[in-house]
C-alpha positions in Angstrom: 0.8 4.7 -34.8 -1.7 7.5 -35.6 -0.7 11.2 -35.1 -3.5 11.5 -32.5 -2.2 8.6 -30.4 1.4 9.8 -30.7 0.3 13.2 -29.5 -1.7 11.7 -26.6 1.4 9.6 -25.5 3.6 12.7 -25.6 1.0 14.6 -23.5 0.7 11.8 -21.0 4.5 11.5 -20.6 4.7 15.3 -20.2 2.4 15.1 -17.2 4.6 12.4 -15.6 7.8 14.4 -16.3 6.1 17.5 -14.8 5.6 15.3 -11.7 9.3 14.5 -11.7 8.7 10.9 -12.9 10.6 9.3 -15.7 8.2 7.3 -17.9 9.2 3.6 -17.7 6.0 1.6 -18.2 4.4 1.1 -21.6 1.1 2.7 -22.5 -1.0 0.0 -24.1 -4.3 0.7 -22.5 -7.1 2.9 -23.8 -10.1 4.3 -21.9 -12.1 1.1 -22.2 -9.2 -1.0 -21.1 -8.6 1.2 -18.0 -12.3 1.0 -17.1 -12.2 -2.8 -17.7 -9.5 -3.3 -15.0 -11.6 -1.5 -12.3 -14.8 -3.2 -13.4 -13.0 -6.6 -13.3 -11.6 -5.8 -9.8 -15.0 -4.8 -8.4 -16.4 -8.0 -9.9 -19.9 -8.5 -8.6 -19.6 -12.2 -9.4 -16.7 -12.3 -6.9 -17.6 -10.1 -3.9 -21.4 -10.4 -4.3 -21.3 -14.2 -4.6 -18.5 -15.1 -2.1 -20.1 -13.0 0.7 -23.7 -14.0 -0.3 -23.9 -16.3 2.7 -22.4 -13.7 5.0 -25.2 -11.4 3.9 -27.8 -14.0 4.7 -26.4 -14.5 8.2 -26.0 -10.8 8.9 -29.2 -8.9 8.1 -30.7 -11.1 5.5 -32.4 -9.9 2.3 -33.4 -6.4 3.5 -29.8 -5.5 4.4 -28.4 -7.2 1.3 -30.6 -5.2 -1.1 -30.8 -1.8 0.6 -27.3 -2.1 2.0 -26.2 -2.6 -1.6 -28.1 0.5 -2.8 -26.7 2.7 0.1 -23.1 1.6 -0.2 -23.3 1.9 -4.0 -24.5 5.5 -3.7 -21.8 6.5 -1.2 -19.1 4.7 -3.2 -20.1 6.6 -6.3 -19.7 9.9 -4.4 -16.3 8.8 -3.0 -15.1 7.4 -6.4 -16.1 10.6 -8.2 -14.2 12.7 -5.6 -11.2 10.5 -5.9 -11.4 10.6 -9.7 -11.1 14.4 -9.6 -7.8 14.2 -7.7 -6.7 11.3 -10.0 -7.1 13.6 -13.0 -4.5 15.9 -11.6 -2.1 13.2 -10.5 -2.4 10.2 -13.0 0.5 8.1 -11.6 1.0 4.4 -10.7 1.5 5.5 -7.1 -2.0 7.0 -7.2 -3.4 7.5 -3.7 -0.1 8.0 -1.8 1.3 10.2 -4.6 -1.8 12.4 -4.3 -1.4 12.5 -0.5 2.2 13.6 -0.8 1.5 16.4 -3.2 -1.5 17.7 -1.2 -0.3 16.9 2.4 3.4 16.0 2.5 5.4 12.9 3.1 3.8 11.9 6.4 0.3 11.7 4.8 1.8 9.8 1.8 3.5 7.3 4.0 0.3 6.4 5.9 -1.8 6.4 2.7 0.7 4.1 0.9 0.8 1.5 3.7 -3.0 1.5 4.0 -3.4 1.2 0.2 -1.0 -1.6 0.0 -2.7 -3.5 2.9 -6.1 -3.0 1.2 -4.9 -4.1 -2.2 -3.1 -7.3 -1.1 -6.1 -8.0 1.2 -8.3 -7.8 -1.8 -6.1 -10.4 -3.7 -6.4 -12.7 -0.7 -10.1 -12.2 -0.4 -10.8 -12.6 -4.1 -8.6 -15.6 -4.7 -9.7 -17.4 -1.5 -13.3 -16.9 -2.6 -12.5 -18.3 -6.0 -10.9 -21.3 -4.3 -14.1 -21.8 -2.3 -16.2 -21.9 -5.5 -13.7 -24.2 -7.2 -14.1 -26.5 -4.2 -17.9 -26.4 -4.4 -17.7 -27.3 -8.1 -15.3 -30.1 -7.4 -17.6 -31.4 -4.7 -20.5 -31.6 -7.1 -18.4 -33.1 -9.9 -16.0 -35.5 -8.2 -17.2 -35.7 -4.6 -14.3 -33.5 -3.5 -14.4 -32.5 0.2 -13.9 -28.7 0.6 -12.0 -28.8 3.9 -10.0 -25.7 5.0 -6.8 -27.5 4.0 -8.1 -28.4 0.6 -9.4 -24.9 0.0 -6.1 -23.5 1.0 -4.3 -25.7 -1.5 -6.6 -24.5 -4.3 -6.0 -20.9 -3.1 -2.2 -21.3 -3.5 -2.7 -22.6 -7.0 -4.9 -19.7 -7.9 -2.4 -17.2 -6.5 0.4 -18.8 -8.5 -1.7 -18.6 -11.7 -2.3 -14.9 -11.2 1.3 -14.2 -10.4 2.3 -16.1 -13.6 -0.3 -14.3 -15.8 0.8 -10.9 -14.4 4.4 -11.6 -15.3 3.8 -11.3 -19.0 3.1 -7.6 -19.1 0.2 -5.1 -19.3 -0.9 -6.3 -22.8 -2.2 -9.6 -21.4 -3.8 -7.8 -18.5 -5.6 -5.4 -20.9 -7.0 -8.3 -23.0 -8.2 -10.4 -20.1 -9.8 -7.4 -18.4 -11.7 -6.5 -21.6 -13.0 -10.1 -21.9 -13.9 -9.9 -18.2 -16.3 -7.1 -18.8 -18.4 -9.0 -21.3 -18.1 -12.2 -19.3 -19.5 -10.6 -16.2 -22.5 -8.9 -18.0 -23.3 -12.1 -19.8 -22.8 -14.1 -16.6 -25.3 -12.0 -14.6 -27.8 -12.2 -17.5 -27.4 -16.0 -17.7 -27.7 -16.6 -14.0 -30.6 -14.3 -13.3 -32.4 -15.4 -16.4 -32.0 -19.1 -15.7 -33.1 -18.8 -12.1 -36.2 -16.7 -12.8 -37.4 -18.5 -15.9 -37.1 -22.0 -14.3 -40.4 -23.5 -13.2 -41.2 -23.4 -9.5 -42.4 -20.9 -6.8 -40.6 -17.6 -6.1 -40.1 -15.6 -3.0 -42.4 -12.7 -2.4 -41.3 -9.0 -2.9 -41.9 -8.6 0.9 -39.3 -11.3 1.6 -36.7 -9.9 -0.9 -37.0 -6.2 0.2 -38.0 -6.3 3.8 -37.0 -9.6 5.5 -34.4 -9.1 8.3 -32.5 -12.1 9.6 -29.5 -12.2 11.9 -27.9 -15.2 13.6 -24.6 -13.6 14.4 -25.5 -13.1 18.0 -25.8 -9.3 17.5 -29.1 -8.2 19.1 -29.1 -4.6 18.0 -30.6 -4.5 14.5 -28.8 -1.3 13.5 -25.4 -2.8 14.5 -26.3 -6.0 12.7 -27.3 -4.2 9.5 -24.1 -2.2 9.6 -22.0 -5.4 9.8 -24.1 -6.9 7.0 -23.1 -4.0 4.7 -19.6 -5.6 4.6 -20.9 -7.6 1.6 -21.5 -4.5 -0.5 -18.5 -2.5 0.9 -16.1 -5.4 0.1 -17.5 -5.7 -3.4 -17.2 -2.0 -4.1 -13.5 -1.9 -3.5 -10.7 -1.8 -6.0 -11.8 0.9 -8.4 -8.5 2.7 -7.7 -7.1 0.1 -10.1 -7.9 2.7 -12.9 -5.6 5.2 -11.1 -2.8 2.6 -10.6 -2.9 1.7 -14.3 -2.7 5.4 -15.3 1.0 5.3 -16.4 0.0 2.5 -18.8 -3.1 4.3 -20.1 -3.4 6.9 -22.9 -5.1 10.2 -22.1 -4.9 9.2 -18.5 -6.1 12.5 -17.1 -9.5 11.8 -18.4 -9.5 8.0 -19.0 -8.5 7.1 -15.4 -11.3 9.0 -13.6 -13.8 8.0 -16.3 -12.9 4.4 -15.9 -13.2 4.6 -12.1 -16.6 6.2 -12.1 -18.1 4.1 -14.8 -16.9 0.9 -13.2 -18.7 1.8 -10.0 -22.0 2.7 -11.9 -22.2 -0.4 -14.0 -21.2 -2.7 -11.1 -23.9 -1.1 -9.0 -26.6 -1.7 -11.6 -25.6 -5.3 -12.5 -25.0 -6.2 -8.8 -28.5 -5.1 -7.8 -30.0 -7.2 -10.5 -27.9 -10.2 -9.4 -28.7 -10.0 -5.7 -32.4 -9.4 -6.2 -32.6 -12.3 -8.8 -30.8 -14.7 -6.4 -33.1 -13.8 -3.5 -36.3 -14.2 -5.5 -35.1 -17.7 -6.6 -33.9 -19.0 -3.2 -36.1 -21.9 -2.1 -34.9 -22.6 1.5 -33.2 -20.1 3.8 -31.9 -22.7 6.2 -31.0 -25.1 3.4 -29.0 -22.5 1.6 -27.1 -21.5 4.7 -26.4 -25.1 5.6 -25.3 -26.3 2.2 -22.8 -29.1 2.1 -21.0 -27.4 -0.8 -19.9 -24.6 1.6 -21.1 -22.0 -1.0 -24.7 -20.8 -0.5 -25.1 -19.6 -4.2 -24.3 -23.1 -5.4 -27.2 -24.4 -3.3 -29.6 -22.0 -4.9 -28.4 -23.1 -8.3 -28.9 -26.8 -7.3 -32.4 -26.2 -5.7 -33.8 -24.3 -8.7 -31.9 -25.8 -11.7 -30.5 -29.1 -10.7 -26.9 -30.3 -10.3 -26.0 -30.2 -14.0 -27.0 -26.6 -14.6 -25.6 -25.6 -11.2 -22.2 -26.8 -12.2 -22.3 -24.8 -15.4 -23.2 -21.6 -13.6 -20.5 -22.2 -11.0 -18.0 -22.4 -13.9 -19.3 -19.0 -15.1 -18.8 -17.5 -11.6 -15.4 -19.1 -11.1 -14.0 -17.7 -14.4 -15.3 -14.2 -13.5 -13.5 -14.5 -10.1 -10.3 -15.6 -11.8 -10.5 -12.5 -14.1 -11.1 -10.4 -11.0 -8.1 -11.7 -9.1 -5.9 -11.2 -12.1 -6.8 -7.6 -12.5 -6.4 -6.9 -8.7 -2.9 -8.5 -8.8 -2.0 -6.1 -11.6 -3.3 -3.0 -9.7 -1.6 -4.0 -6.5 1.7 -4.7 -8.2 1.7 -1.3 -9.8 1.2 0.4 -6.4 3.9 -1.7 -4.8 6.3 -0.9 -7.7 5.6 2.8 -7.4 6.0 2.8 -3.6 9.3 0.9 -3.9 10.3 3.4 -6.7 10.1 6.0 -3.9 12.2 3.8 -1.6 9.2 3.2 0.8 9.3 -0.6 1.2 12.0 -2.8 2.6 13.9 -4.4 -0.3 12.8 -1.5 -2.5 15.7 -2.0 -5.0 14.2 -5.4 -5.9 10.5 -4.5 -5.9 11.1 -1.4 -8.1 12.8 -3.4 -10.9 11.1 -3.5 -14.3 11.5 -6.5 -16.6 13.5 -5.1 -19.6 11.7 -7.4 -22.0 8.1 -7.0 -20.9 8.3 -3.5 -19.3 6.5 -5.1 -16.4 7.2 -4.8 -12.6 7.5 -8.5 -12.2 9.2 -8.6 -8.7 6.4 -6.4 -7.3 3.8 -8.9 -8.7 5.3 -11.8 -6.7 5.7 -9.6 -3.6 1.9 -8.9 -3.6 1.1 -12.6 -4.2 3.3 -13.6 -1.2 1.7 -11.1 1.2 -1.8 -12.2 0.1 -0.9 -15.8 0.9 0.3 -14.7 4.4 -3.0 -12.8 5.1 -5.1 -15.8 4.1 -3.3 -18.4 6.2 -5.5 -17.9 9.3 -8.4 -19.3 7.3 -6.9 -22.7 8.0 -7.9 -22.3 11.7 -10.8 -19.9 11.9 -14.2 -20.1 10.1 -14.6 -16.4 10.4 -11.2 -15.6 9.0 -12.4 -15.1 5.5 -14.8 -12.3 6.6 -11.9 -10.8 8.5 -9.7 -10.9 5.3 -12.4 -9.0 3.4 -12.7 -6.6 6.3 -8.9 -6.0 6.0 -9.5 -5.1 2.4 -12.2 -2.5 3.3 -10.3 -1.2 6.4 -7.1 -0.7 4.5 -8.3 0.6 1.2 -11.3 2.7 2.0 -9.5 5.1 4.4 -6.8 5.3 1.8 -9.4 6.5 -0.7 -10.6 9.2 1.7 -7.2 10.7 2.6 -6.6 12.4 -0.8 -10.2 13.6 -0.8 -9.8 15.0 2.7 -6.5 16.7 1.7 -8.1 18.1 -1.4 -10.8 19.7 0.9 -8.1 21.0 3.2 -6.2 22.6 0.3 -9.3 24.6 -0.7 -8.8 26.9 -3.7 -5.1 26.0 -3.8 -6.2 22.8 -5.5 -6.4 23.3 -9.2 -8.9 21.0 -10.8 -7.9 18.9 -13.8 -9.5 17.9 -17.0 -12.0 15.7 -15.2 -13.6 17.5 -12.3 -16.8 18.0 -10.2 -17.0 21.7 -10.5 -18.8 23.5 -7.7 -20.0 20.2 -6.3 -16.5 19.1 -5.4 -16.4 20.4 -1.9 -19.9 19.3 -0.6 -19.5 15.9 -2.2 -16.0 15.6 -0.6 -17.4 16.3 2.9 -20.1 13.5 2.3 -17.4 11.1 1.1 -15.0 11.6 4.0 -17.9 11.3 6.6 -19.0 8.0 5.0 -15.5 6.5 5.2 -15.2 7.4 8.9 -18.5 5.7 9.7 -17.7 2.6 7.6 -14.3 2.2 9.2 -15.7 2.3 12.7 -18.3 -0.4 11.8 -15.8 -2.8 10.4 -13.5 -2.5 13.4 -16.3 -3.8 15.6 -16.8 -7.6 16.4 -18.8 -9.3 13.6 -20.2 -12.1 15.8 -21.1 -12.8 19.4 -20.2 -14.3 21.8 -16.5 -13.4 21.4 -14.3 -16.4 21.1 -11.0 -17.2 19.4 -13.1 -18.6 16.5 -15.3 -15.5 16.1 -12.8 -12.8 16.9 -12.4 -10.1 14.2 -8.7 -9.8 13.7 -9.1 -7.2 10.9 -8.6 -4.2 13.2 -5.7 -5.9 14.8 -4.1 -6.4 11.4 -4.8 -2.8 10.6 -3.1 -1.7 13.9 -0.1 -3.9 13.3 0.4 -2.5 9.8 0.1 1.1 11.1 2.6 0.3 13.8 5.0 -1.2 11.2 4.5 1.9 9.1 5.4 4.1 12.0 8.4 2.1 13.0 9.6 1.9 9.4 9.1 5.7 9.0 11.0 6.4 12.2 13.9 4.0 11.4 14.4 4.2 7.7 11.5 6.0 6.0 12.5 9.5 7.0 16.0 8.9 5.5 15.2 6.9 2.5 11.7 7.9 1.3 12.1 10.0 -1.8 9.3 11.6 -3.8 10.6 13.5 -6.8 9.9 17.2 -6.9 7.5 18.5 -9.6 9.5 19.8 -12.5 8.6 23.4 -11.9 9.6 23.2 -8.2 12.8 21.4 -9.1 13.6 24.1 -11.7 12.9 26.9 -9.2 15.2 25.2 -6.6 17.9 24.9 -9.2 17.7 28.5 -10.1 17.6 29.5 -6.4 20.7 27.4 -5.8 22.5 29.1 -8.6 21.7 32.5 -7.3 23.0 31.6 -3.9 
């Protein structure tokens, strides 16, 4: 090991020790590996493709394109503000650890439960989306019928695969995430290039950039456009993965926020190219929405390129989605492990265990996989449940992003900026970020389709309310007694000295 890397590891561990945390996980990730995990989790070939049909139904091309641009810009602001706080607190607990240091245990408790809900909701959304695409491929290849029951069976297999891959340690996660970056960039280039270079007519710029379409029953265009932004908001979730992997990253004070922000930037650029390219190539709006495959992008591939090439492109998308779900499972398990380490989850003794051979929080991996399965089960009975699962991801994780930023603003000059910071722009950008999250959260608690029925009901805010209620009950019954965040080393030393003087 080089002297520079040895020194970096010692510095990183010193930061953890100063936070009162004993280094347990192995640092095998560099800056690019850390960025790769967040880029893999955002995964434009997952969120941007699985909710492509949702976007066509809710606002159409105009909302899909400009909603992407707007959400991208706001996410970049929020991610940069969160990165600044991450630089000061580079721990696996990430958001709830920041909230505790800046606001106390109550803020940490709420943030941790919201973060956990968002992360496991993301696993459910990503892997169920991958299952849908696998079903579409199987339909074209073998005449497979993608019924809800069949899709759920594929989903369970995908979940098991990601649980298994994440049981081998961070080294495998690092390698797969790095491959994922190049796979996604190459995949976007291949898909857009193939669609636009194929012979045939193309949609007009007016259609791609101005066409508004909404068949959700929402008559107010502003309301309809806001709901349609779920496609972009769901895709731009998960960049906190860089923060959750900080204890396994060298020079984490700089690498974690750098990875977070760069993942957002490159996902935004590549996603814009993908969406615009797909919309220009789409031949039939109603045909795409009514596709027998159940996956609108697959119908675009078939219409423009034929079944053979469509199957090849579906494989490209499916592999990217599998990379995405794997990285998200890694991030979620680190959060669950850290939260359990602080005795915040029922059964924390089990979930906080680290495999002695792999230095991996294996029990936490399977905990997250199990919760993700439970969240996706309503998809067996409701056609709108998948959109609700993705809304759960947004409703859980986005407020959790904003809480540390809000508490940083509240702390004012008491907050000491770290190695990666926004300088004098920190406070004004923080205000913009928090405001954005409040507006976004309100929108995704609203019904996503009318008239309201048991089939169209948006159960995401109900799930959010249930989780917050469980968090409150657990805090009142056990959390106040058991939850234990270690004191920073300096505070602990001061307390020890004070105790000796008394």
